[in-house]
N, C-alpha and C positions, 0 to 999 in steps of 0.2 A: 666252793669257789667264792672269791671275794665279790662283794656287792658295791663297795665304795670305790670311786674312781681312783683314789690315791692308792688303795690296796691292790687294785688291778695293775696299776703301773708298777708298784713295788714287786708284784709277782713276776712281771715281765723282766724287770731289772735283775731280779734274783736269778732267773734262768740264764741271762747273758753273763752275769758275774760268775756263776758256777762254772759255766763252760770256759771262761777265761782263766779262772783259777786252776781248773783241771789241766789246761794246756801248760800253765806255768809249772805246776807240780810235775808234769811229765818231763819238762825240760830239765828239772833238777834230777829226776831219776835217771834220765838219759846221761846226764853229765857224770853221775856217780858210776853208772855202768861203764862208761868210757874209761874212767880212772881204773876200775877193777880190771878191765880188759888189758890196759897197758901194764898193770902190775903183773898180770899173768904172763905177759910176753917177756918179762924179765928186764926190760929197759928202764933203769931207774930214772934216767934223765927225762925220758918221755913221760914217765909216770908223774914226775915232779911237775912238769909243765901242764899236764892234763889236770893234776890236782889243783894247781893255781887257778886254772880256768873254772873248774867245778866249784872251788871255794868262793870265787867272786859271784858265781851264779847262785849258790846257796845263800850267800849273804844278801844278795839282791832280793831274793824271794822272802827272806826273813824280814827285811825292812818293809816289804809290802804286806806283811802279815799273811802271807800265803802259806808258809810253813812255820810251826812254832820254833822259838829260838832254841829250846832244848833238843829238838830233833835235828836242827842244823848243827848244833855243837856235837851231837852224837855222830852224825855223818862225817864231819870234818875230823873228829878224833879217831874214828875207826879207820878212815882212809889214810890219815897221817901215820897211824900205828902200823898199817900194812906196808906203807912205803918204807918206813924205818926198818921194818923186819927184813927188807930185801937185801940189806948189806951183808 
């Protein structure tokens, strides 16, 4: 356990930040699952709309450094490829 007051404060902050980041990552995963579900339903228009929403969510988390930019690019690329394969 930390002895210095600033280290104690840092430990408290890290707990809060970790929980916040976990919630943000969960939002991204939920958005990706929503796109996959619409792809499975076969409605390309709905899949495109949910992909747009998920893409903006992914970009937002990338800008906040919650998820790495390569992971974001991989998510978007895979989802885009699955939507294109629906034709």
